[in-house]
N, C-alpha and C positions, 0 to 999 in steps of 0.2 A: 493843848492843841487837839483838834478833832483828827481822827484817823480817816483814811481813805475808805475804809469799810463802813464807818458810821454815815459818811456823806452819800455813798451808794445807797445804803438802807434807807436813809432819810428821802432820798429822791424817789423811792418806790412807795412811799407813805403819802400817797396822793388821794384827794377826796374832793367832791364837789357839795357845797352846801348853800343855803340862802338865808338872808335876812330881810326883813320887811324894811322898806324905806322908813316907815313910821318909827321903828325901833332905833335906827342910825340917827334920826333927826331928833327924837324926843327922849332917848335914853342913851346917849353917847357914852357914858360910863360903862354900860353893859357891852355895848358894840365894841368898845376898846377891850374890854376883858376877852371877848370872843377872839378878836384879832391877835391878842397876846398869845394865843394858844397855836398860831399857824403862821405860815409865810404865804401870802397870797400871790400866786402867779399869774392870775387872770381874774378880771371882775367885770360883769355886765349888767347893766340895768335891764330888767325884765319888765318892760312897762304893762304888759298883759296882766301881770300879777302883782305890780307894784312892789317888787322885791329886787334885791341886789344879789345876783348869783356869783359865787366865788369858786374858784379852783385853787386849791392850796396844797401844801405840804405840812403834815403835822405828825408828831409821834402818837397822836391819838388815832390816827386813821390805820387800817390794815395795809400791809404790803401788797402791792399789785404787781403782776408781770408787765414787763415793757410791752407796749402795744395793746394792753387790755383796755376796756372801757372804764372810765374813771367812776368808782362807785359813789353813789349819792349818800349824804349824812344828813341827819336831823341834828340841830343844835338843841341841847337840853340847857335850859337856864332854870337854876332852883335857888333857894335861899336869898330871894330878892336880888339876883344878878351876882351873888357871892360865888356861886358854884357853877362852873360852866363845864359842859362835856359834849361829845359827840356820840351819836348812835347811828350805826350804819342803818340806812333806810331799806325797806322792802321794795322799793320801786325797781 
């Protein structure tokens, strides 16, 4: 059973990232691997960039203070989709 402290910490590990619509449509296995590393709390189709933008909770994200701007992350896919990670963006 999870502790209340873990739940609070997890709720602070929030981030924003995007995946191309092409990746989701043409490589669903890799897209599922990315989604397996987070809990999506919001998704929006960004038509201007042809991407899906996600706000999610993940232990891979840094903790942020309540009320802070959600940091952006780049999705790092390597080894043919077998290794998935997130790197905080400089945006």
